[in-house]
N, CA, C and O of each residue as an XYZ file, in Angstrom:
876
protein
N       5.858     12.011    -11.884
C       5.002     11.009    -12.499
C       5.845     10.119    -13.402
O       6.612     10.608    -14.231
N       5.692      8.782    -13.230
C       6.452      7.853    -14.034
C       5.672      7.493    -15.288
O       4.467      7.249    -15.217
N       6.347      7.457    -16.444
C       5.632      7.044    -17.646
C       5.258      5.574    -17.577
O       5.969      4.766    -16.980
N       4.130      5.237    -18.199
C       3.693      3.849    -18.231
C       4.451      3.127    -19.336
O       4.389      3.519    -20.501
N       5.160      2.078    -18.967
C       5.966      1.336    -19.914
C       5.286      0.004    -20.210
O       5.068     -0.796    -19.300
N       4.947     -0.244    -21.484
C       4.382     -1.513    -21.877
C       2.914     -1.641    -21.510
O       2.310     -0.717    -20.967
N       2.350     -2.811    -21.819
C       0.946     -3.067    -21.564
C       0.705     -3.301    -20.075
O       1.635     -3.554    -19.309
N      -0.576     -3.209    -19.683
C      -0.935     -3.485    -18.293
C      -0.581     -4.926    -17.941
O      -0.112     -5.205    -16.838
N      -0.810     -5.838    -18.885
C      -0.491     -7.241    -18.628
C       1.004     -7.422    -18.350
O       1.389     -8.168    -17.450
N       1.843     -6.733    -19.132
C       3.283     -6.821    -18.910
C       3.675     -6.201    -17.576
O       4.543     -6.728    -16.880
N       3.036     -5.074    -17.209
C       3.336     -4.437    -15.932
C       2.954     -5.336    -14.757
O       3.699     -5.448    -13.784
N       1.784     -5.975    -14.856
C       1.350     -6.876    -13.789
C       2.338     -8.026    -13.633
O       2.739     -8.360    -12.518
N       2.726     -8.625    -14.744
C       3.682     -9.732    -14.701
C       5.007     -9.290    -14.088
O       5.604    -10.016    -13.293
N       5.465     -8.089    -14.464
C       6.722     -7.572    -13.938
C       6.643     -7.338    -12.428
O       7.586     -7.655    -11.703
N       5.523     -6.784    -11.952
C       5.400     -6.517    -10.517
C       5.239     -7.800     -9.720
O       5.713     -7.883     -8.586
N       4.579     -8.804    -10.290
C       4.531    -10.105     -9.625
C       5.942    -10.673     -9.504
O       6.307    -11.222     -8.464
N       6.738    -10.539    -10.572
C       8.129    -11.002    -10.528
C       8.898    -10.301     -9.409
O       9.642    -10.947     -8.671
N       8.725     -8.992     -9.278
C       9.442     -8.243     -8.251
C       8.995     -8.659     -6.853
O       9.815     -8.750     -5.939
N       7.708     -8.909     -6.686
C       7.219     -9.379     -5.389
C       7.803    -10.754     -5.052
O       8.171    -11.012     -3.906
N       7.884    -11.617     -6.039
C       8.464    -12.944     -5.817
C       9.950    -12.847     -5.471
O      10.465    -13.670     -4.714
N      10.635    -11.855     -6.016
C      12.045    -11.656     -5.663
C      12.196    -11.142     -4.235
O      13.180    -11.443     -3.560
N      11.208    -10.359     -3.778
C      11.249     -9.827     -2.411
C      10.863    -10.876     -1.377
O      11.384    -10.863     -0.262
N       9.965    -11.776     -1.727
C       9.362    -12.687     -0.756
C      10.382    -13.499      0.057
O      10.162    -13.684      1.254
N      11.485    -13.993     -0.525
C      12.446    -14.743      0.309
C      13.050    -13.916      1.440
O      13.585    -14.487      2.390
N      12.979    -12.591      1.364
C      13.538    -11.749      2.420
C      12.546    -11.518      3.555
O      12.921    -11.002      4.608
N      11.293    -11.892      3.353
C      10.290    -11.650      4.392
C      10.513    -12.556      5.591
O      10.818    -13.740      5.445
N      10.356    -11.985      6.774
C      10.408    -12.735      8.024
C       9.230    -12.319      8.886
O       8.824    -11.157      8.851
N       8.666    -13.252      9.666
C       7.550    -12.869     10.540
C       7.971    -11.797     11.524
O       9.066    -11.855     12.084
N       7.107    -10.818     11.735
C       7.408     -9.758     12.685
C       7.314    -10.264     14.110
O       6.550    -11.181     14.411
N       8.095     -9.658     14.975
C       8.077    -10.037     16.388
C       7.440     -8.961     17.247
O       7.291     -9.152     18.454
N       7.049     -7.803     16.644
C       6.454     -6.743     17.427
C       4.973     -7.040     17.667
O       4.404     -7.929     17.033
N       4.359     -6.304     18.571
C       2.965     -6.499     18.907
C       2.087     -6.198     17.694
O       2.270     -5.188     17.013
N       1.143     -7.081     17.440
C       0.282     -6.927     16.265
C      -0.615     -5.701     16.409
O      -0.998     -5.317     17.514
N      -0.937     -5.103     15.277
C      -1.861     -3.977     15.280
C      -3.294     -4.484     15.374
O      -3.621     -5.578     14.914
N      -4.132     -3.664     15.979
C      -5.533     -4.047     16.116
C      -6.383     -3.449     14.997
O      -7.504     -3.908     14.775
N      -5.889     -2.452     14.296
C      -6.662     -1.821     13.226
C      -6.456     -2.561     11.912
O      -5.350     -2.997     11.594
N      -7.533     -2.692     11.158
C      -7.461     -3.342      9.856
C      -6.818     -2.404      8.844
O      -7.029     -1.192      8.879
N      -6.029     -2.982      7.940
C      -5.422     -2.198      6.864
C      -6.481     -1.954      5.797
O      -6.993     -2.898      5.196
N      -6.806     -0.696      5.564
C      -7.852     -0.367      4.608
C      -7.435     -0.674      3.173
O      -8.287     -0.800      2.293
N      -6.136     -0.794      2.933
C      -5.667     -1.090      1.578
C      -5.742     -2.575      1.264
O      -5.751     -2.959      0.094
N      -5.797     -3.415      2.292
C      -5.751     -4.858      2.078
C      -7.053     -5.564      2.435
O      -7.424     -6.537      1.778
N      -7.752     -5.093      3.460
C      -8.947     -5.794      3.921
C     -10.029     -5.761      2.838
O     -10.463     -4.692      2.408
N     -10.455     -6.948      2.408
C     -11.490     -7.039      1.385
C     -11.023     -6.703     -0.013
O     -11.853     -6.470     -0.892
N      -9.709     -6.670     -0.250
C      -9.187     -6.278     -1.558
C      -9.507     -7.327     -2.621
O      -9.145     -8.492     -2.455
N     -10.177     -6.944     -3.710
C     -10.415     -7.910     -4.794
C      -9.132     -8.329     -5.493
O      -9.067     -9.418     -6.063
N      -8.120     -7.491     -5.458
C      -6.839     -7.852     -6.071
C      -6.184     -8.992     -5.303
O      -5.670     -9.933     -5.906
N      -6.201     -8.912     -3.965
C      -5.650    -10.006     -3.173
C      -6.454    -11.282     -3.367
O      -5.886    -12.374     -3.409
N      -7.779    -11.153     -3.487
C      -8.613    -12.332     -3.735
C      -8.273    -12.948     -5.090
O      -8.191    -14.170     -5.211
N      -8.074    -12.113     -6.104
C      -7.742    -12.628     -7.433
C      -6.394    -13.336     -7.442
O      -6.190    -14.284     -8.200
N      -5.468    -12.869     -6.591
C      -4.142    -13.489     -6.521
C      -4.111    -14.690     -5.597
O      -3.099    -15.388     -5.530
N      -5.216    -14.950     -4.871
C      -5.237    -16.055     -3.921
C      -4.527    -15.754     -2.626
O      -4.088    -16.670     -1.930
N      -4.408    -14.475     -2.288
C      -3.675    -14.066     -1.082
C      -4.597    -13.503      0.001
O      -4.125    -12.883      0.953
N      -5.888    -13.713     -0.136
C      -6.826    -13.075      0.778
C      -7.095    -13.880      2.042
O      -7.699    -13.352      2.975
N      -6.669    -15.143      2.105
C      -6.969    -15.999      3.253
C      -5.682    -16.653      3.749
O      -4.889    -17.181      2.970
N      -5.498    -16.601      5.077
C      -4.394    -17.316      5.738
C      -3.020    -16.905      5.216
O      -2.124    -17.741      5.100
N      -2.855    -15.644      4.908
C      -1.557    -15.107      4.498
C      -1.235    -13.921      5.405
O      -2.089    -13.055      5.591
N      -0.025    -13.854      5.978
C       0.306    -12.722      6.868
C       0.124    -11.380      6.170
O       0.383    -11.242      4.974
N      -0.328    -10.391      6.946
C      -0.607     -9.092      6.350
C       0.594     -8.466      5.649
O       0.415     -7.919      4.561
N       1.820     -8.511      6.210
C       2.942     -7.899      5.474
C       3.136     -8.484      4.077
O       3.521     -7.770      3.151
N       2.871     -9.774      3.925
C       2.989    -10.408      2.605
C       1.891     -9.894      1.687
O       2.146     -9.584      0.523
N       0.668     -9.802      2.208
C      -0.440     -9.250      1.434
C      -0.162     -7.800      1.039
O      -0.340     -7.411     -0.115
N       0.276     -7.014      2.017
C       0.459     -5.580      1.788
C       1.520     -5.328      0.720
O       1.352     -4.464     -0.141
N       2.598     -6.078      0.783
C       3.654     -5.914     -0.219
C       3.114     -6.163     -1.620
O       3.479     -5.464     -2.566
N       2.245     -7.159     -1.750
C       1.685     -7.470     -3.068
C       0.701     -6.395     -3.510
O       0.775     -5.916     -4.641
N      -0.219     -6.012     -2.628
C      -1.244     -5.042     -3.017
C      -0.637     -3.700     -3.371
O      -1.134     -3.022     -4.269
N       0.437     -3.294     -2.682
C       1.053     -2.006     -3.002
C       1.771     -2.047     -4.341
O       1.844     -1.031     -5.033
N       2.298     -3.201     -4.716
C       2.918     -3.306     -6.043
C       1.859     -3.214     -7.141
O       2.092     -2.598     -8.181
N       0.704     -3.822     -6.911
C      -0.375     -3.680     -7.890
C      -0.897     -2.240     -7.908
O      -1.311     -1.732     -8.949
N      -0.871     -1.598     -6.747
C      -1.322     -0.204     -6.682
C      -0.431      0.689     -7.541
O      -0.919      1.641     -8.151
N       0.870      0.397     -7.597
C       1.749      1.212     -8.442
C       1.364      1.095     -9.916
O       1.478      2.060    -10.672
N       0.905     -0.099    -10.321
C       0.467     -0.274    -11.708
C      -0.733      0.620    -11.990
O      -0.782      1.308    -13.010
N      -1.705      0.603    -11.070
C      -2.911      1.420    -11.243
C      -2.571      2.905    -11.192
O      -3.018      3.682    -12.037
N      -1.775      3.296    -10.195
C      -1.456      4.717    -10.037
C      -0.735      5.272    -11.257
O      -1.057      6.363    -11.726
N       0.236      4.530    -11.770
C       0.986      5.016    -12.934
C       0.082      5.160    -14.160
O       0.178      6.136    -14.903
N      -0.799      4.169    -14.359
C      -1.690      4.231    -15.520
C      -2.709      5.366    -15.375
O      -3.007      6.056    -16.350
N      -3.242      5.561    -14.170
C      -4.196      6.655    -13.952
C      -3.505      8.004    -14.120
O      -4.081      8.924    -14.701
N      -2.279      8.132    -13.620
C      -1.530      9.372    -13.819
C      -1.343      9.672    -15.298
O      -1.505     10.811    -15.735
N      -1.001      8.648    -16.063
C      -0.793      8.837    -17.502
C      -2.106      9.227    -18.190
O      -2.124     10.130    -19.027
N      -3.187      8.558    -17.842
C      -4.503      8.873    -18.404
C      -4.922     10.296    -18.043
O      -5.445     11.030    -18.883
N      -4.688     10.680    -16.784
C      -5.053     12.023    -16.340
C      -4.259     13.088    -17.084
O      -4.819     14.097    -17.512
N      -2.958     12.867    -17.238
C      -2.114     13.852    -17.925
C      -2.539     14.048    -19.374
O      -2.417     15.146    -19.917
N      -3.040     12.983    -20.002
C      -3.395     13.066    -21.418
C      -4.822     13.553    -21.657
O      -5.114     14.124    -22.708
N      -5.722     13.326    -20.676
C      -7.141     13.545    -20.953
C      -7.871     14.472    -19.984
O      -8.955     14.957    -20.307
N      -7.305     14.729    -18.810
C      -8.044     15.466    -17.783
C      -7.216     16.663    -17.309
O      -6.560     16.579    -16.271
N      -7.235     17.768    -18.046
C      -6.312     18.878    -17.756
C      -6.539     19.544    -16.395
O      -5.568     19.883    -15.719
N      -7.791     19.739    -15.977
C      -8.028     20.396    -14.686
C      -7.519     19.542    -13.531
O      -6.834     20.039    -12.638
N      -7.854     18.270    -13.554
C      -7.410     17.372    -12.484
C      -5.893     17.234    -12.497
O      -5.259     17.203    -11.442
N      -5.316     17.152    -13.688
C      -3.858     17.044    -13.792
C      -3.179     18.269    -13.182
O      -2.168     18.146    -12.491
N      -3.729     19.428    -13.437
C      -3.161     20.650    -12.875
C      -3.235     20.642    -11.347
O      -2.258     20.984    -10.681
N      -4.380     20.256    -10.791
C      -4.519     20.239     -9.334
C      -3.581     19.216     -8.694
O      -3.010     19.476     -7.635
N      -3.423     18.075     -9.321
C      -2.502     17.062     -8.791
C      -1.066     17.581     -8.839
O      -0.303     17.399     -7.890
N      -0.706     18.223     -9.942
C       0.649     18.755    -10.058
C       0.922     19.819     -8.996
O       1.995     19.827     -8.394
N      -0.035     20.713     -8.760
C       0.143     21.738     -7.728
C       0.253     21.116     -6.340
O       1.049     21.562     -5.513
N      -0.560     20.072     -6.085
C      -0.487     19.399     -4.785
C       0.868     18.726     -4.597
O       1.423     18.753     -3.499
N       1.404     18.124     -5.651
C       2.717     17.489     -5.565
C       3.813     18.519     -5.330
O       4.764     18.265     -4.590
N       3.680     19.683     -5.960
C       4.670     20.741     -5.750
C       4.637     21.238     -4.306
O       5.688     21.480     -3.713
N       3.436     21.394     -3.734
C       3.336     21.808     -2.338
C       3.937     20.757     -1.416
O       4.639     21.085     -0.459
N       3.657     19.495     -1.710
C       4.196     18.411     -0.885
C       5.714     18.362     -0.969
O       6.387     18.105      0.029
N       6.254     18.609     -2.161
C       7.702     18.559     -2.337
C       8.416     19.650     -1.554
O       9.601     19.513     -1.250
N       7.719     20.726     -1.223
C       8.341     21.814     -0.464
C       8.350     21.562      1.039
O       8.947     22.333      1.790
N       7.701     20.501      1.483
C       7.739     20.191      2.907
C       9.155     19.782      3.317
O       9.810     19.034      2.592
N       9.635     20.259      4.464
C      11.004     19.923      4.865
C      11.189     18.478      5.315
O      12.310     17.971      5.296
N      10.112     17.803      5.721
C      10.268     16.428      6.214
C       9.068     15.595      5.788
O       7.921     15.955      6.052
N       9.351     14.470      5.123
C       8.298     13.558      4.705
C       8.724     12.151      5.089
O       9.579     11.547      4.441
N       8.114     11.638      6.156
C       8.573     10.381      6.739
C       8.404      9.193      5.803
O       9.221      8.273      5.823
N       7.359      9.196      4.984
C       7.099      8.043      4.135
C       7.688      8.133      2.746
O       7.379      7.306      1.889
N       8.527      9.121      2.510
C       9.084      9.336      1.172
C      10.204      8.350      0.877
O      11.037      8.077      1.741
N      10.228      7.813     -0.342
C      11.340      6.986     -0.792
C      11.337      5.558     -0.300
O      12.339      4.857     -0.442
N      10.228      5.106      0.281
C      10.171      3.726      0.761
C       9.955      2.768     -0.411
O       9.380      3.140     -1.434
N      10.423      1.532     -0.245
C      10.133      0.504     -1.231
C       8.631      0.230     -1.229
O       7.965      0.461     -0.220
N       8.084     -0.264     -2.355
C       6.635     -0.505     -2.402
C       6.124     -1.401     -1.288
O       4.982     -1.259     -0.851
N       6.966     -2.329     -0.820
C       6.531     -3.245      0.235
C       6.184     -2.531      1.529
O       5.452     -3.072      2.358
N       6.703     -1.316      1.713
C       6.492     -0.608      2.973
C       5.633      0.641      2.814
O       5.325      1.309      3.801
N       5.246      0.964      1.586
C       4.393      2.123      1.369
C       3.011      1.875      1.963
O       2.468      0.774      1.875
N       2.460      2.911      2.563
C       1.113      2.802      3.090
C       1.002      2.215      4.465
O      -0.077      2.247      5.057
N       2.085      1.673      5.003
C       2.060      1.170      6.369
C       2.133      2.338      7.345
O       2.702      3.383      7.030
N       1.557      2.157      8.525
C       1.627      3.209      9.519
C       3.072      3.397      9.962
O       3.816      2.430     10.120
N       3.455      4.644     10.158
C       4.855      4.969     10.412
C       5.296      4.611     11.828
O       6.470      4.317     12.054
N       4.379      4.631     12.768
C       4.731      4.440     14.174
C       4.042      3.200     14.729
O       2.983      2.810     14.238
N       4.635      2.572     15.755
C       3.992      1.420     16.387
C       2.760      1.849     17.173
O       2.553      3.030     17.451
N       1.951      0.858     17.520
C       0.774      1.147     18.336
C       1.217      1.725     19.678
O       2.179      1.232     20.265
N       0.535      2.763     20.177
C       0.892      3.293     21.494
C       0.560      2.297     22.600
O      -0.387      1.518     22.494
N       1.346      2.338     23.642
C       1.139      1.483     24.812
C       0.537      2.341     25.917
O       1.058      3.422     26.192
N      -0.552      1.894     26.568
C      -1.173      2.702     27.626
C      -0.165      3.098     28.704
O       0.633      2.280     29.161
N      -0.221      4.363     29.095
C       0.628      4.916     30.163
C       2.107      4.957     29.787
O       2.954      5.180     30.652
N       2.433      4.744     28.509
C       3.827      4.829     28.059
C       3.880      5.706     26.802
O       4.066      5.195     25.698
N       3.719      7.011     26.967
C       3.671      7.897     25.794
C       5.028      7.973     25.093
O       6.078      7.844     25.722
N       4.982      8.183     23.779
C       6.202      8.382     23.003
C       6.720      9.802     23.213
O       5.936     10.734     23.391
N       8.036      9.959     23.191
C       8.608     11.301     23.213
C       8.242     12.055     21.938
O       7.977     13.256     21.971
N       8.232     11.344     20.826
C       7.804     11.921     19.545
C       7.411     10.768     18.637
O       7.757      9.616     18.899
N       6.695     11.076     17.585
C       6.345     10.095     16.563
C       6.720     10.655     15.198
O       6.769     11.870     15.008
N       6.986      9.758     14.248
C       7.315     10.201     12.892
C       6.125     10.920     12.261
O       6.293     11.932     11.580
N       4.927     10.395     12.491
C       3.744     11.052     11.943
C       3.565     12.439     12.543
O       3.160     13.374     11.853
N       3.870     12.568     13.832
C       3.754     13.875     14.468
C       4.767     14.866     13.931
O       4.444     16.035     13.719
N       5.994     14.406     13.710
C       7.010     15.285     13.138
C       6.614     15.751     11.746
O       6.807     16.915     11.393
N       6.060     14.836     10.959
C       5.652     15.200      9.609
C       4.532     16.230      9.651
O       4.535     17.186      8.876
N       3.570     16.037     10.559
C       2.462     16.987     10.673
C       2.956     18.356     11.137
O       2.481     19.385     10.657
N       3.913     18.369     12.074
C       4.431     19.644     12.582
C       5.145     20.430     11.484
O       4.940     21.635     11.338
N       5.982     19.737     10.716
C       6.714     20.433      9.663
C       5.776     20.882      8.538
O       5.993     21.923      7.917
N       4.726     20.079      8.282
C       3.761     20.480      7.265
C       3.022     21.750      7.693
O       2.768     22.639      6.880
N       2.679     21.820      8.990
C       1.989     23.018      9.490
C       2.896     24.239      9.425
O       2.455     25.342      9.101
N       4.191     24.021      9.742
C       5.128     25.146      9.729
C       5.349     25.666      8.306
O       5.637     26.846      8.104
N       5.210     24.776      7.330
C       5.440     25.173      5.937
C       4.144     25.486      5.201
O       4.122     25.541      3.971
N       3.065     25.693      5.954
C       1.765     25.945      5.334
C       1.812     27.184      4.444
O       2.454     28.182      4.772
N       1.127     27.098      3.324
C       1.097     28.181      2.357
C      -0.298     28.796      2.307
O      -1.260     28.181      2.768
N      -0.421     29.996      1.756
C      -1.763     30.582      1.606
C      -2.666     29.684      0.771
O      -2.208     29.015     -0.155
N      -3.939     29.676      1.100
C      -4.897     28.847      0.366
C      -4.996     29.327     -1.075
O      -4.962     30.532     -1.322
N      -5.118     28.405     -2.037
C      -5.285     28.821     -3.432
C      -6.637     29.497     -3.638
O      -7.533     29.389     -2.800
N      -6.772     30.188     -4.755
C      -8.027     30.894     -5.020
C      -9.163     29.885     -5.129
O      -8.949     28.775     -5.617
N     -10.352     30.240     -4.691
C     -11.489     29.306     -4.783
C     -11.902     29.073     -6.232
O     -11.706     29.928     -7.095
N     -12.480     27.894     -6.481
C     -12.972     27.573     -7.812
C     -14.305     28.276     -8.069
O     -15.079     28.544     -7.150
N     -14.539     28.559     -9.318
C     -15.865     29.021     -9.720
C     -16.808     27.804     -9.758
O     -16.336     26.669     -9.832
N     -18.118     28.023     -9.708
C     -19.049     26.873     -9.810
C     -18.815     26.036    -11.061
O     -18.928     24.812    -11.011
N     -18.495     26.667    -12.168
C     -18.247     25.924    -13.406
C     -16.993     25.063    -13.293
O     -16.966     23.925    -13.762
N     -15.953     25.620    -12.662
C     -14.709     24.850    -12.481
C     -14.935     23.670    -11.548
O     -14.419     22.578    -11.785
N     -15.710     23.891    -10.479
C     -16.005     22.789     -9.558
C     -16.715     21.648    -10.274
O     -16.374     20.481    -10.083
N     -17.697     21.985    -11.093
C     -18.441     20.950    -11.803
C     -17.550     20.222    -12.799
O     -17.625     19.000    -12.926
N     -16.712     20.964    -13.501
C     -15.802     20.332    -14.466
C     -14.796     19.427    -13.759
O     -14.466     18.349    -14.253
N     -14.313     19.873    -12.600
C     -13.346     19.069    -11.859
C     -14.000     17.801    -11.313
O     -13.390     16.731    -11.328
N     -15.239     17.917    -10.833
C     -15.955     16.722    -10.352
C     -16.101     15.694    -11.476
O     -15.940     14.494    -11.253
N     -16.405     16.171    -12.680
C     -16.557     15.261    -13.803
C     -15.233     14.579    -14.143
O     -15.218     13.391    -14.468
N     -14.123     15.315    -14.072
C     -12.827     14.713    -14.369
C     -12.435     13.702    -13.283
O     -11.840     12.666    -13.582
N     -12.766     14.003    -12.031
C     -12.499     13.044    -10.950
C     -13.311     11.768    -11.176
O     -12.808     10.665    -10.967
N     -14.563     11.919    -11.603
C     -15.397     10.750    -11.876
C     -14.790      9.903    -12.998
O     -14.750      8.676    -12.905
N     -14.318     10.567    -14.057
C     -13.705      9.833    -15.162
C     -12.442      9.100    -14.717
O     -12.206      7.963    -15.123
N     -11.634      9.749    -13.885
C     -10.419      9.103    -13.377
C     -10.772      7.903    -12.502
O     -10.117      6.864    -12.585
N     -11.805      8.037    -11.662
C     -12.242      6.923    -10.817
C     -12.736      5.756    -11.667
O     -12.409      4.602    -11.394
N     -13.521      6.057    -12.692
C     -14.023      5.001    -13.571
C     -12.871      4.277    -14.265
O     -12.879      3.052    -14.386
N     -11.890      5.039    -14.714
C     -10.729      4.428    -15.366
C      -9.982      3.519    -14.391
O      -9.574      2.419    -14.762
N      -9.801      3.970    -13.150
C      -9.096      3.163    -12.149
C      -9.862      1.868    -11.851
O      -9.250      0.811    -11.697
N     -11.196      1.944    -11.768
C     -11.989      0.742    -11.509
C     -11.884     -0.253    -12.659
O     -11.755     -1.457    -12.435
N     -11.940      0.251    -13.889
C     -11.793     -0.629    -15.044
C     -10.419     -1.293    -15.042
O     -10.282     -2.477    -15.348
N      -9.419     -0.511    -14.693
C      -8.061     -1.035    -14.652
C      -7.927     -2.096    -13.564
O      -7.277     -3.120    -13.769
N      -8.538     -1.852    -12.415
C      -8.507     -2.842    -11.345
C      -9.129     -4.156    -11.769
O      -8.621     -5.224    -11.426
N     -10.223     -4.091    -12.511
C     -10.850     -5.323    -13.001
C      -9.943     -6.053    -13.983
O      -9.863     -7.281    -13.962
N      -9.257     -5.299    -14.848
C      -8.316     -5.923    -15.788
C      -7.186     -6.624    -15.046
O      -6.768     -7.718    -15.424
N      -6.700     -5.990    -13.997
C      -5.611     -6.576    -13.222
C      -6.077     -7.851    -12.530
O      -5.334     -8.831    -12.477
N      -7.300     -7.850    -11.999
C      -7.820     -9.056    -11.344
C      -7.892    -10.218    -12.333
O      -7.539    -11.348    -11.995
N      -8.349     -9.940    -13.551
C      -8.409    -10.986    -14.575
C      -7.001    -11.490    -14.897
O      -6.785    -12.696    -15.019
N      -6.062    -10.583    -15.033
C      -4.700    -10.968    -15.388
C      -4.038    -11.783    -14.281
O      -3.250    -12.686    -14.562
N      -4.353    -11.471    -13.024
C      -3.723    -12.178    -11.906
C      -4.099    -13.659    -11.862
O      -3.390    -14.468    -11.262
N      -5.212    -14.007    -12.497
C      -5.570    -15.423    -12.556
C      -4.482    -16.240    -13.256
O      -4.319    -17.429    -12.981
N      -3.740    -15.596    -14.165
C      -2.650    -16.283    -14.869
C      -1.442    -16.524    -13.967
O      -0.568    -17.324    -14.303
N      -1.387    -15.840    -12.831
C      -0.214    -15.921    -11.956
C      -0.500    -16.618    -10.633
O       0.398    -16.753     -9.802
N      -1.743    -17.066    -10.423
C      -2.118    -17.636     -9.121
C      -1.261    -18.839     -8.741
O      -0.892    -19.001     -7.578
N      -0.946    -19.675     -9.716
C      -0.208    -20.895     -9.396
C       1.181    -20.564     -8.841
O       1.582    -21.100     -7.807
N       1.905    -19.691     -9.521
C       3.253    -19.397     -9.036
C       3.220    -18.566     -7.765
O       4.118    -18.691     -6.932
N       2.208    -17.719     -7.592
C       2.061    -16.998     -6.331
C       1.801    -17.981     -5.196
O       2.434    -17.897     -4.144
N       0.869    -18.916     -5.408
C       0.552    -19.905     -4.381
C       1.724    -20.801     -4.049
O       1.950    -21.123     -2.882
N       2.484    -21.213     -5.072
C       3.656    -22.056     -4.836
C       4.697    -21.327     -3.986
O       5.324    -21.920     -3.108
N       4.873    -20.028     -4.262
C       5.851    -19.255     -3.491
C       5.422    -19.115     -2.037
O       6.251    -19.230     -1.133
N       4.136    -18.867     -1.802
C       3.643    -18.754     -0.421
C       3.810    -20.084      0.307
O       4.237    -20.111      1.461
N       3.478    -21.176     -0.357
C       3.609    -22.493      0.264
C       5.063    -22.815      0.609
O       5.341    -23.434      1.637
N       5.980    -22.396     -0.246
C       7.390    -22.744     -0.059
C       8.110    -21.798      0.901
O       8.981    -22.231      1.655
N       7.756    -20.507      0.879
C       8.541    -19.510      1.604
C       7.848    -18.938      2.832
O       8.517    -18.526      3.780
N       6.529    -18.904      2.831
C       5.802    -18.248      3.915
C       5.267    -19.263      4.918
O       5.480    -19.122      6.122
N       4.575    -20.281      4.425
C       3.922    -21.217      5.336
C       4.890    -21.917      6.294
O       4.537    -22.091      7.461
N       6.104    -22.334      5.863
C       7.012    -22.941      6.840
C       7.407    -21.989      7.968
O       7.565    -22.422      9.109
N       7.569    -20.701      7.667
C       7.925    -19.742      8.708
C       6.773    -19.539      9.692
O       6.992    -19.418     10.898
N       5.549    -19.502      9.172
C       4.392    -19.363     10.047
C       4.247    -20.605     10.916
O       3.965    -20.497     12.110
N       4.436    -21.776     10.332
C       4.346    -23.016     11.114
C       5.401    -23.055     12.210
O       5.122    -23.486     13.329
N       6.615    -22.606     11.892
C       7.679    -22.583     12.901
C       7.356    -21.603     14.020
O       7.617    -21.880     15.191
N       6.788    -20.456     13.657
C       6.411    -19.471     14.665
C       5.343    -20.035     15.597
O       5.416    -19.836     16.810
N       4.361    -20.730     15.052
C       3.321    -21.337     15.872
C       3.876    -22.451     16.750
O       3.454    -22.615     17.894
N       4.827    -23.221     16.211
C       5.443    -24.281     17.009
C       6.230    -23.696     18.176
O       6.186    -24.231     19.284
N       6.953    -22.600     17.935
C       7.679    -21.940     19.020
C       6.726    -21.449     20.106
O       7.006    -21.577     21.298
N       5.600    -20.887     19.680
C       4.618    -20.402     20.642
C       4.048    -21.552     21.466
O       3.847    -21.419     22.673
N       3.791    -22.680     20.808
C       3.252    -23.837     21.526
C       4.256    -24.374     22.533
O       3.884    -24.787     23.632
N       5.542    -24.368     22.151
C       6.566    -24.835     23.099
C       6.655    -23.906     24.308
O       6.831    -24.365     25.437
N       6.531    -22.599     24.068
C       6.575    -21.651     25.181
C       5.383    -21.843     26.111
O       5.529    -21.766     27.331
N       4.214    -22.089     25.547
C       3.029    -22.297     26.373
C       3.105    -23.588     27.177
O       2.521    -23.684     28.257
N       3.826    -24.588     26.652
C       3.969    -25.855     27.341
C       5.165    -25.907     28.270
O       5.405    -26.930     28.912
N       5.935    -24.798     28.355
C       7.155    -24.799     29.177
C       6.795    -24.963     30.647
O       5.761    -24.456     31.082
N       7.634    -25.670     31.435
C       7.341    -25.922     32.849
C       7.227    -24.654     33.677
O       6.575    -24.670     34.721
N       7.827    -23.577     33.256
C       7.802    -22.349     34.042
C       6.468    -21.651     34.057
O       6.253    -20.763     34.881
N       5.550    -22.028     33.159
C       4.263    -21.355     33.109
C       3.380    -21.814     34.264
O       3.397    -22.995     34.611
N       2.614    -20.915     34.863
C       1.714    -21.286     35.952
C       0.743    -22.376     35.505
O       0.161    -22.303     34.423
N       0.579    -23.397     36.369
C      -0.361    -24.453     36.073
C       0.211    -25.552     35.206
O      -0.466    -26.536     34.909
N       1.510    -25.377     34.782
C       2.100    -26.405     33.920
C       2.360    -27.665     34.720
O       2.855    -28.651     34.174
């Protein structure tokens, strides 16, 4: 667990700065697009507050939303450690179990790539020899540990209440971040206009040239 450094406003500003430093390295993907919606980005109020919810490529959106997620996660972890002992204990035990797994495919990724699916979409009649997600699941099963002792009814109720408090804190924090992002919309929008939109326009122009090429049937 990382300690929370500075105010939420300072953390938001810092993560926006880091996203802006990453953005010049972004390039449009050439692989086949996924058909499933990203649950972390679709309908995100944080992306709407930043002005990134419409006509922005998903990798650009995802990189931003995951950086804001780190702000929320760190603050919730700090709040939980200080105020919610039962939930903090369960999270710590879960992290210890996870750390004992021999293989974790998504470990150590930069925030821009956290939460993305590890493997490409399967192609009909072309099965993969293996997948990263499958390897992770296999090693997790091999390292399975005995189930912990069951909770008493009183412990279950207390834990539910602590989970509710943590959820409420996260929602309040999300609203604060949305308000703060209004201060950064201009520079976020300027960066997208300067660095992202020309690449998307070039990609569309290339596609149009390919469709108009004489080799295409009916050209």
